[in-house]
N, C-alpha and C positions, 0 to 999 in steps of 0.2 A: 488808399492803400494802407495796409498795416503799418509800413514804414512811415507814411505820413502822419498817422496817428501816434504812433510811439515817439517819433522825433518831436512831435508837438509837446508830448507830455514831458519828455526829457529836457526839452528846451525851458519849459516852466520850472522844472526842478532846479536847472542850473542857475536860473535868474532869482528864484525865491524859494529856498529850502528853509524852513523854520522848525526848530525843535519845540513842539508844544509841551512834551514833558520828557525829561531825561529817561532813557531806556534802563536806567538804573533804578527807577522807582517812580511811583505816582507822586505828584506834587500837591501836598495837602494844604488846607486853609491855614493861614497864619504863616509867619516867616521865620520861626525859630528852628534851629537844627534838631531840638529835641522832638518838636512836632513832626518833622519830616522822618526822622528815624522810626518813631512810634507808628506813623501811618504805614510806612513801608512794611514793617514787620507784621503788624497786626492784620493788614489787608491780605497778606499771603498771595499777592499777585503784583504784577508790574504793568505799568502803562507805557507803551512805547510810543514814539512819535506818530507813525501811522502803519501799524503791521499789515493793514490791508491795502496799501498804495497801489500795488500792482493789480489786485483783485478788483478795485474799483475802476481802474483804467480798463481791465478786461471786460468788465460788465458794460461799461460805457461804449466800448468799441462793438460788442455784440449787438447793441441796440442801434448802432450806426446805420445809416442809410447806405454806407460804402460796404457792399457785399464782402470786399476782399479783407476788410478789417475783422470780419467775424471768424478768420482762421486763427488769429492770434498766436497760440503757442506754436502751432505747425507752421505758420506763416512767417515767423521771424526771419528777417533777411540778414545774413551775415555778409562780411566784406569779402572781397576777392572771389566771389562766386561759390563760396563755401556754404554748406547746410549748417544751421545752428544745431549744436549738440543737445539743446534743451529737450529733455524727455525722450531723447532718441535712444535706441538700443546701441550698444557699444560693439565695435568690431571684435571678433574672436578669430584667431588664426594659430594653428599648430600649437595648441595648449596654452595660448597666451590670450590676453584681453587688453583693450585699450584703457589705460589708466585715467582715472577721473582727475588726477592730480597733476600729471606731467604731460599727458597725451600720448605717451609712449606705450609700446606694447610690453606688458609685464606678465610674468607667470600668473595663471588664473587663481592659484592659491593665494596669491598676495594681492591681486587686482580686484578680487571679489570680496576680500575681507574689509571691514570697515577700518579706517585709519584711526589713529589715536592723536589727540590734540594735547600738547603738554604745556603747561604754563612755565616759562623760563625767566629766571633771575637775571636782570640786565644792568644792575648796578656794578660800579667799578670794582667793588670788593669781591664780586662774584665771577671775575673774569680770570682766565677763560673758561667759557662753559664746555660742557661735554655733550657729544652726540649731535650737536646742531647741524653739522654738515650733512648729516643723513636726512634732515627734513626736506620734504618735497615743496612745502609752502611754509613761509614764515611770515608771521604778522608782528607788527611793532605799533605800540599806542602809548601814550602818556598815561600815567596814573598820578596819585596825589604827589605834590611837590615837583612836578614836571619831569620826574624821572620816568624812563620808559620801561615797559615790561614787554616781553616777547612771548609768542606762542608758536610752537613748531607743530606742523601737521605731518606725521609720519606714516607712510605707506608700508614700507619694508623696514621694520625695527628688530627683526628677529635676532640680529647678532649684537645688539646694544646691550651692554652690561651697565653702562653709566650714562644717564640722560639727566641733564640739569646743570645747575641746581634748580629745583622745582620750587615755585613760590605760589602764592595764594590766588584765588579767583577773583576777577572783577567781571561783573555780569555781562558786560558788552563783549568780553572775550568768548563767553558761552554762545552768544548769538553768531559769532564769527566761526566757531567750532561746529555749530549746527549746520552751516552752509555745506559741511563736507560729510554729514551723517556720521561725524567722528565721535569716538568715547573720549569724554573731557577728563584730563588728569590734572590734578592741583593739589597743593598742600595748604589746606585752609581756605577760607573764604570770608569776605565782608558780609556784614548783616543784610545789606542790601541785595546780595546774591542768592540768599537763602530761598526766597520764594521761587526764583527761576529754577534753582538746582532741584527743588522738590517737584517740578513738573514731570509728568510720566513720559513726556518726550525728550528728556535730558538724561543721558546715561553718563554718570561721572564716577571717577574714582578718587577719593579724598584721603589726604593723609591723616585727617582728624576723624575718619570713620573707622568702623570695625576692621575693614580691610587694609587700613593704613600701613600696618606693620608688615603686611605681605608684599604690597606694591612699592613701597618706598623704604629707603634706609638712609642712615646718616654716616658720614665720614668723619675722621678725626683731623683731616688737614685744614679745615675751616670751622670757624664758629658758627653757631646757630644764629639766624636761620638760613645761612648761605651754604649749608652742607647736606641738604636732603635731596636724594637723587632717587630716580626710578630705574628699573631694568626691565627688559624685555620679559624675563621669566616672571617677575613680580607683576607686571601688567597683565600678562596672559592668565596668571593665577587669579588676580583680582577680577578680571572679566568673568572667569568661571564661578567664582564665589558669588558674584552679583547676578549671575544668570543672564548676562546681556546677549543679545542677538549679536553674532559675530560677522554676519554678511550685511552688505548693504540692504537698506529697505527697499522693497519692490517699488515703492513710490518715489525713490530718490531720482531726481532728474538731472543731477550734475551741476557744475558751476562754470567752467570755461569751454569755449569752442577753440580747438587747436588746429594749427597747421598740419598738413599732411606729412607722412614720413619723407624725409629728404628735402622737405621744402623749408626755406627760410624766408620770412616775410620781414622786408626792411621797409618801414613806413615811407612812403614817397608821394603821398597826396600833397596838395597846395598848402594844407595846414600843418604839415609835419616840420619838425624842427630839431636842431642838433641837441643831443643829450649825452654828452661824454662824461659829465661830472654832475652829480646830484646830491644836494644837501636837503634832507627832509625839514630841518629847521628846529628840531628838538634841542632844547636849551641846555640840558645837563650833559648828555654823553656826546652831543655835537657830532652825530654820524654823518658819513658821506659814502657814496659809491663812485668809483671810477671804472670807466669801460675799458676793457682789455680787448683790443681789436683781434689779437692773436686767437684767443679762446672764444670770443663773442660773448663774454660774460661780463657782468658787473661785480667788482670786487668791493667788499664791505669793510669799512673802517669805522672806528669810534674810540673815544678817549685818546685821540692823537696817535693811534696805531692800528694796524690791521686787526680785524676780529677773527679769531682763529678757534678751531675746535680743538680743545686740550687732548682729545683721544687719538687724533691722527695728525696734529699740527697743520692741518689744511686751513687755509683763509676762506671764510664763507664767501660763496660766489653763486650768482642766479643768472637765469637767461632773461627773466622778465621782471620789471618793476612797475608796481601800481601805486600811485599815489591816490589815496581814496579820501577826499575832503568831506568832513562830516560836521553837521551842527552839534553843538555840545552845550553843556552848562555845568556849573558848580552846584552839587546837590546840598552839601552842608558846610558848616564852619570848619570842618576838618579837611576840606579840599576835595572830597569825593567827587568824581567826575561822571557825567552821564553823556552818552554819545547816541546820535541817531543811527540806528543799525538798519533802518527799513525804507524811510521815505525817499531817499535818494540825493543826489547832489553832483558836484563835479568831480572829475577824476582826470588823471594823466596816465597813459600807457606808454611805457618806455622799453625799447628793445633794440638791440644791435646799433646802438649809438644815435638812436632818433626816438623822437617823442610825438605823441598826438594827444591832444585834449578831448575830452568827451564827458560822458554822464554815466552814473549808476543808479539802479534801482533794484530793490529786492523782490524777487518773485516768490509768491506762495507764503507769505506770512513767516512766522517765527521758524518753521521747519524748512523753509526754502533758502535759496541762495541769491546773492548779488550777481546781477549780470551786467556787462559793460558795453556801451555803445559809443560810436563816434558821433560827431556833430550832425550827421545826416540821419541818425536813427538806425544805422547798421550796426549789427553786433560786432564788436571787435574780435578778430581772429589773432590768437596768441601763438608765439612760437612754442614748440615743444620744450620742456625741461622745467627747471625750478623757478619758483616765483616768490618775490617778496612783495608784500602788501604793506605799505605805510599808512596808517590812519592819521590824517592831518586834521587838526582843528581848523575849521574853515576860516576863523577870524585870524589865524596865524599864517595864512597863505603867503603873506608878504615875506616871511621868513625862509620861504622855499627858494632855493637856487638850482637852476637847470641851465647848463651851458655846454 
């Protein structure tokens, strides 16, 4: 069965996932930082750990003697009797369409439009941020010096006049943005990210490019670089200037499989366990999430206080948490990091006070999406709503607290 083949692959991933090369750049001969920088820039391309991880599995399954394995994409088995959303048409009803980001019905004008992925400044001097409570998906990952940077995926950003502050690109965040067919917004970038940003499948708006003064603006209440912000008006104008497609690609297959309307899934399998307080283990901002039983959401804290949106005073809160453990390495002597964005590894899905462990793997290479599976190989069905994805360095897993 496809489930058997997939669970076997995912089990292997959870036991032994190695980062052959950082997805921030090809690893050259020699061990000097200068050689590494030169190699990455001059190559004009990047070598990720295994961008064809799922394709290789798919090919092996097609050649399997087990006929049911040959179904692969259409044969993915989701939990609780659900059908996987992978590559499936979305439900449309009364002028609305099922959101790729939240699983909810949204206006077609919003739900058919590509989201924007905006890099967010998460150091203490940049708090509180603006517009963050409107993000449908939030990513957090460490960068140099163990600080974290965030990225918000926004579906409906039409009424936002201040989003940020916005910071520079790290190439692994570009791979995360590509999972949503999003237009990637950033203010500057590292040298390692340039080859990826120049690929024709990456649509981005940069504060250092010709459209920068249109998309972004600076305020006077904070010092640079903590005072660069984006606005909906500027983003839309930037997209127009660049001539980017505004609707999802016809090849986009989605990322999450969601529960039905009115359905709340509380993990109750034998491997489920309590998860009312979560610490991702980041060293500088020391964030945590507390489960609020009344709202059914996880409330976000960092720097010893609630993390709020400056525009409305709301504390950041999400319905789902994903801890995505990734192989990683230090690329140069300045501490630039590389993360496995493709090959797969362990993960933990947390919702409504309970957690389940499982595995992840990226489907369809650079322009595909990570999908999540339980330990039996069934795709995890997530509750509708907002999601926070914490990328965890796999060798720092002992710092994660779930209780």
